[in-house]
N, CA, C and O atoms as CSV, one atom per row, in Angstrom:
chain,resi,resn,atom,element,x,y,z
A,1,MET,N,N,2.558,-5.516,-1.948
A,1,MET,CA,C,2.282,-6.116,-1.789
A,1,MET,C,C,1.115,-6.851,-1.731
A,1,MET,O,O,-0.042,-6.468,-1.559
A,2,TRP,N,N,1.727,-8.346,-1.956
A,2,TRP,CA,C,0.334,-9.018,-2.101
A,2,TRP,C,C,-0.514,-9.272,-0.920
A,2,TRP,O,O,0.043,-9.146,0.171
A,3,LEU,N,N,-1.753,-9.605,-0.939
A,3,LEU,CA,C,-2.354,-9.572,0.067
A,3,LEU,C,C,-3.495,-10.958,0.004
A,3,LEU,O,O,-4.623,-10.688,-0.410
A,4,ASP,N,N,-3.271,-12.072,0.312
A,4,ASP,CA,C,-4.091,-13.061,0.098
A,4,ASP,C,C,-5.235,-13.272,0.422
A,4,ASP,O,O,-5.552,-14.380,0.855
A,5,VAL,N,N,-5.856,-12.577,0.333
A,5,VAL,CA,C,-7.874,-12.867,0.197
A,5,VAL,C,C,-8.318,-13.884,0.242
A,5,VAL,O,O,-9.548,-13.908,0.210
A,6,SER,N,N,-7.766,-14.895,0.314
A,6,SER,CA,C,-8.699,-16.458,-0.044
A,6,SER,C,C,-9.818,-16.710,0.823
A,6,SER,O,O,-10.970,-17.096,0.620
A,7,GLU,N,N,-9.163,-16.385,1.843
A,7,GLU,CA,C,-10.543,-16.395,3.535
A,7,GLU,C,C,-11.812,-15.342,3.280
A,7,GLU,O,O,-12.932,-15.305,3.788
A,8,ILE,N,N,-11.281,-14.654,2.458
A,8,ILE,CA,C,-12.782,-13.223,2.286
A,8,ILE,C,C,-13.403,-13.422,1.095
A,8,ILE,O,O,-14.600,-13.147,1.186
A,9,SER,N,N,-12.995,-13.878,-0.249
A,9,SER,CA,C,-13.532,-14.360,-0.897
A,9,SER,C,C,-12.766,-14.685,-2.281
A,9,SER,O,O,-11.689,-14.168,-2.577
A,10,LYS,N,N,-13.516,-15.682,-3.154
A,10,LYS,CA,C,-12.866,-16.442,-4.572
A,10,LYS,C,C,-12.609,-15.110,-5.207
A,10,LYS,O,O,-11.560,-15.191,-5.845
A,11,ASP,N,N,-13.121,-13.959,-5.288
A,11,ASP,CA,C,-13.381,-13.821,-6.578
A,11,ASP,C,C,-12.495,-12.145,-5.809
A,11,ASP,O,O,-12.958,-11.541,-4.841
A,12,SER,N,N,-11.032,-11.678,-6.669
A,12,SER,CA,C,-9.659,-10.715,-6.275
A,12,SER,C,C,-10.871,-9.273,-7.084
A,12,SER,O,O,-10.993,-8.134,-6.633
A,13,LYS,N,N,-11.304,-9.623,-7.838
A,13,LYS,CA,C,-12.000,-8.106,-8.742
A,13,LYS,C,C,-13.118,-7.760,-8.108
A,13,LYS,O,O,-13.433,-6.594,-8.341
A,14,LYS,N,N,-13.678,-8.206,-7.551
A,14,LYS,CA,C,-15.327,-8.553,-7.074
A,14,LYS,C,C,-14.806,-7.594,-6.137
A,14,LYS,O,O,-15.080,-6.422,-6.397
A,15,LEU,N,N,-13.733,-7.941,-4.525
A,15,LEU,CA,C,-13.479,-6.890,-3.905
A,15,LEU,C,C,-12.991,-5.798,-4.373
A,15,LEU,O,O,-13.381,-4.704,-3.967
A,16,ALA,N,N,-11.843,-5.971,-5.518
A,16,ALA,CA,C,-11.264,-4.920,-5.436
A,16,ALA,C,C,-11.851,-4.345,-6.150
A,16,ALA,O,O,-10.986,-4.018,-6.963
A,17,ASP,N,N,-13.224,-3.730,-6.662
A,17,ASP,CA,C,-13.865,-3.172,-7.011
A,17,ASP,C,C,-14.561,-1.845,-5.769
A,17,ASP,O,O,-14.583,-0.646,-5.492
A,18,TYR,N,N,-15.047,-3.233,-5.378
A,18,TYR,CA,C,-15.736,-2.713,-4.038
A,18,TYR,C,C,-14.951,-2.296,-2.916
A,18,TYR,O,O,-15.787,-1.670,-2.265
A,19,LEU,N,N,-13.811,-2.239,-2.234
A,19,LEU,CA,C,-12.685,-1.522,-2.091
A,19,LEU,C,C,-13.145,0.007,-2.580
A,19,LEU,O,O,-13.542,0.828,-1.753
A,20,ARG,N,N,-13.053,0.304,-3.974
A,20,ARG,CA,C,-12.810,0.944,-4.844
A,20,ARG,C,C,-14.026,2.293,-4.704
A,20,ARG,O,O,-14.021,3.522,-4.786
A,21,LYS,N,N,-14.651,1.595,-4.540
A,21,LYS,CA,C,-16.245,1.978,-5.014
A,21,LYS,C,C,-16.751,2.470,-3.681
A,21,LYS,O,O,-17.556,3.384,-3.856
A,22,GLU,N,N,-16.514,2.114,-2.117
A,22,GLU,CA,C,-16.989,1.740,-0.504
A,22,GLU,C,C,-16.362,2.468,0.228
A,22,GLU,O,O,-16.701,3.008,1.281
A,23,THR,N,N,-14.749,2.512,-0.728
A,23,THR,CA,C,-13.350,3.210,0.414
A,23,THR,C,C,-13.030,4.000,-0.234
A,23,THR,O,O,-13.000,5.036,0.430
A,24,GLY,N,N,-12.573,4.269,-1.804
A,24,GLY,CA,C,-11.954,5.097,-1.890
A,24,GLY,C,C,-10.604,4.125,-2.739
A,24,GLY,O,O,-10.127,4.513,-3.805
A,25,LEU,N,N,-10.217,3.051,-2.147
A,25,LEU,CA,C,-8.941,2.704,-1.759
A,25,LEU,C,C,-8.686,2.020,-3.395
A,25,LEU,O,O,-9.353,1.487,-4.282
A,26,ILE,N,N,-7.890,2.249,-3.241
A,26,ILE,CA,C,-7.384,1.038,-5.047
A,26,ILE,C,C,-6.340,0.416,-4.691
A,26,ILE,O,O,-5.285,0.742,-4.147
A,27,VAL,N,N,-6.968,-0.933,-5.239
A,27,VAL,CA,C,-6.083,-1.833,-4.954
A,27,VAL,C,C,-6.054,-2.986,-6.816
A,27,VAL,O,O,-6.912,-3.137,-7.686
A,28,SER,N,N,-4.413,-3.608,-6.640
A,28,SER,CA,C,-4.753,-4.631,-8.350
A,28,SER,C,C,-5.254,-5.586,-7.731
A,28,SER,O,O,-4.712,-6.034,-6.721
A,29,ALA,N,N,-6.914,-6.307,-8.455
A,29,ALA,CA,C,-6.945,-7.417,-8.842
A,29,ALA,C,C,-6.370,-8.160,-9.127
A,29,ALA,O,O,-6.029,-7.995,-10.298
A,30,GLY,N,N,-5.762,-9.532,-8.459
A,30,GLY,CA,C,-4.422,-9.708,-8.650
A,30,GLY,C,C,-4.919,-11.295,-9.903
A,30,GLY,O,O,-4.324,-11.965,-10.747
A,31,SER,N,N,-5.742,-11.268,-9.553
A,31,SER,CA,C,-6.335,-12.442,-11.804
A,31,SER,C,C,-5.868,-11.247,-13.042
A,31,SER,O,O,-5.914,-11.538,-14.237
A,32,ILE,N,N,-5.528,-10.207,-12.663
A,32,ILE,CA,C,-5.195,-9.274,-13.741
A,32,ILE,C,C,-3.641,-9.943,-14.066
A,32,ILE,O,O,-3.020,-9.566,-15.061
A,33,TYR,N,N,-3.158,-10.827,-13.262
A,33,TYR,CA,C,-1.373,-11.936,-13.668
A,33,TYR,C,C,-1.886,-12.992,-13.642
A,33,TYR,O,O,-1.201,-14.013,-13.600
A,34,ARG,N,N,-3.103,-13.019,-13.658
A,34,ARG,CA,C,-3.144,-15.189,-13.916
A,34,ARG,C,C,-2.999,-15.605,-12.766
A,34,ARG,O,O,-3.053,-15.002,-11.694
A,35,GLY,N,N,-2.799,-16.723,-13.016
A,35,GLY,CA,C,-2.755,-18.070,-12.230
A,35,GLY,C,C,-3.733,-18.142,-10.928
A,35,GLY,O,O,-4.935,-18.351,-11.094
A,36,ASN,N,N,-3.191,-17.965,-9.652
A,36,ASN,CA,C,-4.262,-18.413,-8.847
A,36,ASN,C,C,-4.399,-16.586,-8.269
A,36,ASN,O,O,-4.370,-16.150,-7.118
A,37,GLY,N,N,-4.507,-16.052,-9.221
A,37,GLY,CA,C,-4.327,-14.338,-8.434
A,37,GLY,C,C,-5.693,-14.023,-7.879
A,37,GLY,O,O,-5.796,-13.139,-7.029
A,38,SER,N,N,-6.957,-14.819,-8.388
A,38,SER,CA,C,-8.198,-14.508,-7.892
A,38,SER,C,C,-8.560,-13.927,-6.867
A,38,SER,O,O,-9.235,-12.957,-6.521
A,39,GLN,N,N,-7.517,-15.337,-6.140
A,39,GLN,CA,C,-7.472,-15.269,-4.842
A,39,GLN,C,C,-5.839,-13.719,-3.732
A,39,GLN,O,O,-5.225,-14.106,-2.738
A,40,PHE,N,N,-5.647,-12.419,-4.266
A,40,PHE,CA,C,-5.024,-12.035,-3.749
A,40,PHE,C,C,-5.349,-10.900,-4.987
A,40,PHE,O,O,-5.809,-10.973,-6.126
A,41,LEU,N,N,-4.687,-9.473,-3.832
A,41,LEU,CA,C,-5.015,-7.961,-4.389
A,41,LEU,C,C,-3.615,-7.710,-4.356
A,41,LEU,O,O,-2.705,-8.145,-3.650
A,42,ARG,N,N,-3.662,-7.030,-5.143
A,42,ARG,CA,C,-2.174,-6.566,-4.855
A,42,ARG,C,C,-1.644,-4.944,-4.587
A,42,ARG,O,O,-1.365,-4.321,-5.612
A,43,LEU,N,N,-1.490,-4.230,-3.282
A,43,LEU,CA,C,-1.298,-3.155,-3.115
A,43,LEU,C,C,0.297,-2.527,-3.404
A,43,LEU,O,O,1.272,-3.218,-3.699
A,44,ASN,N,N,0.280,-1.234,-3.257
A,44,ASN,CA,C,1.275,-0.807,-4.159
A,44,ASN,C,C,1.044,0.397,-2.491
A,44,ASN,O,O,0.164,1.094,-1.986
A,45,LEU,N,N,2.438,0.003,-2.225
A,45,LEU,CA,C,3.159,1.221,-0.962
A,45,LEU,C,C,4.617,1.952,-1.324
A,45,LEU,O,O,5.434,2.567,-0.638
A,46,ALA,N,N,4.544,1.576,-2.770
A,46,ALA,CA,C,5.627,3.143,-2.674
A,46,ALA,C,C,4.596,4.522,-2.757
A,46,ALA,O,O,4.137,5.198,-3.678
A,47,SER,N,N,4.517,4.536,-1.495
A,47,SER,CA,C,3.680,6.069,-1.063
A,47,SER,C,C,4.103,6.785,0.820
A,47,SER,O,O,4.178,6.348,1.968
A,48,PRO,N,N,4.258,8.015,0.124
A,48,PRO,CA,C,4.301,8.868,1.462
A,48,PRO,C,C,3.836,7.566,2.682
A,48,PRO,O,O,3.077,6.675,2.300
A,49,ILE,N,N,4.277,7.566,3.899
A,49,ILE,CA,C,3.676,6.736,4.941
A,49,ILE,C,C,2.350,6.840,4.767
A,49,ILE,O,O,1.615,5.920,4.411
A,50,SER,N,N,1.896,8.395,5.108
A,50,SER,CA,C,0.570,9.011,5.707
A,50,SER,C,C,-0.019,8.548,4.794
A,50,SER,O,O,-1.209,8.494,5.103
A,51,MET,N,N,0.106,8.273,4.078
A,51,MET,CA,C,-0.709,7.255,2.699
A,51,MET,C,C,-1.201,5.648,2.444
A,51,MET,O,O,-2.133,5.010,1.954
A,52,VAL,N,N,0.205,5.444,3.185
A,52,VAL,CA,C,0.020,3.693,3.085
A,52,VAL,C,C,-0.857,3.887,4.334
A,52,VAL,O,O,-1.994,3.605,3.959
A,53,GLU,N,N,-0.875,4.082,5.071
A,53,GLU,CA,C,-0.812,4.205,6.788
A,53,GLU,C,C,-2.823,4.365,6.656
A,53,GLU,O,O,-3.584,3.966,7.537
A,54,ASP,N,N,-3.267,5.039,5.338
A,54,ASP,CA,C,-4.452,5.568,5.633
A,54,ASP,C,C,-4.958,4.421,5.028
A,54,ASP,O,O,-5.751,3.729,5.667
A,55,GLY,N,N,-4.552,4.034,3.633
A,55,GLY,CA,C,-4.548,3.039,2.873
A,55,GLY,C,C,-5.280,1.653,3.600
A,55,GLY,O,O,-6.414,1.188,3.484
A,56,ILE,N,N,-4.114,1.232,4.381
A,56,ILE,CA,C,-4.373,-0.128,5.439
A,56,ILE,C,C,-5.598,0.483,6.392
A,56,ILE,O,O,-6.396,-0.366,6.788
A,57,GLU,N,N,-5.761,1.427,6.677
A,57,GLU,CA,C,-6.668,1.474,7.403
A,57,GLU,C,C,-8.505,1.207,6.901
A,57,GLU,O,O,-9.326,0.389,7.316
A,58,ARG,N,N,-8.647,2.647,5.526
A,58,ARG,CA,C,-9.573,1.494,3.986
A,58,ARG,C,C,-9.694,0.026,4.308
A,58,ARG,O,O,-10.694,-0.550,4.736
A,59,LEU,N,N,-8.556,-0.462,4.043
A,59,LEU,CA,C,-8.447,-1.739,3.237
A,59,LEU,C,C,-9.323,-2.011,4.918
A,59,LEU,O,O,-10.546,-2.137,4.871
A,60,ILE,N,N,-8.864,-2.057,5.821
A,60,ILE,CA,C,-9.177,-2.559,6.952
A,60,ILE,C,C,-10.918,-2.665,7.679
A,60,ILE,O,O,-11.431,-3.410,8.515
A,61,THR,N,N,-11.657,-0.953,6.456
A,61,THR,CA,C,-12.801,-1.245,7.250
A,61,THR,C,C,-13.701,-1.646,5.360
A,61,THR,O,O,-14.830,-2.115,5.218
A,62,GLY,N,N,-12.963,-1.353,4.505
A,62,GLY,CA,C,-13.833,-2.213,3.409
A,62,GLY,C,C,-13.778,-3.929,3.246
A,62,GLY,O,O,-14.305,-4.669,2.416
A,63,ILE,N,N,-12.988,-4.179,4.303
A,63,ILE,CA,C,-13.244,-6.111,4.080
A,63,ILE,C,C,-13.682,-6.260,5.176
A,63,ILE,O,O,-14.079,-7.405,5.389
A,64,LYS,N,N,-13.831,-5.203,6.401
A,64,LYS,CA,C,-14.866,-5.104,7.523
A,64,LYS,C,C,-16.354,-5.352,7.066
A,64,LYS,O,O,-17.168,-6.111,7.592
A,65,ASN,N,N,-16.499,-4.650,6.117
A,65,ASN,CA,C,-18.149,-4.151,5.390
A,65,ASN,C,C,-18.181,-5.223,4.325
A,65,ASN,O,O,-19.271,-5.596,3.892
A,66,PHE,N,N,-17.056,-5.739,3.880
A,66,PHE,CA,C,-17.883,-6.683,2.905
A,66,PHE,C,C,-17.792,-8.228,3.038
A,66,PHE,O,O,-18.168,-9.161,2.328
A,67,SER,N,N,-17.084,-8.122,4.338
A,67,SER,CA,C,-17.580,-9.699,4.883
A,67,SER,C,C,-18.473,-9.849,5.503
A,67,SER,O,O,-18.881,-10.906,5.984
A,68,LYS,N,N,-19.219,-8.080,5.641
A,68,LYS,CA,C,-21.142,-8.588,6.298
A,68,LYS,C,C,-21.613,-8.754,5.329
A,68,LYS,O,O,-22.334,-9.745,5.444
A,69,LYS,N,N,-21.660,-8.337,4.292
A,69,LYS,CA,C,-22.751,-8.361,3.288
A,69,LYS,C,C,-23.396,-9.525,3.490
A,69,LYS,O,O,-24.364,-9.825,2.792
């Protein structure tokens, strides 16, 4: 799933690194895919639903905390 994070950060790598460090959630920075990828994160949903739900919770928490910095 592609997540538009342009309202949160213009640097998807910085946001992806923060999420990994602070929440353990591993997402791909869209910037590695070129174009306007610096405004997107890629989240893999090919996992058991329990893992997806956990990942969404981590994403929500991480973005809330990133926005407060």
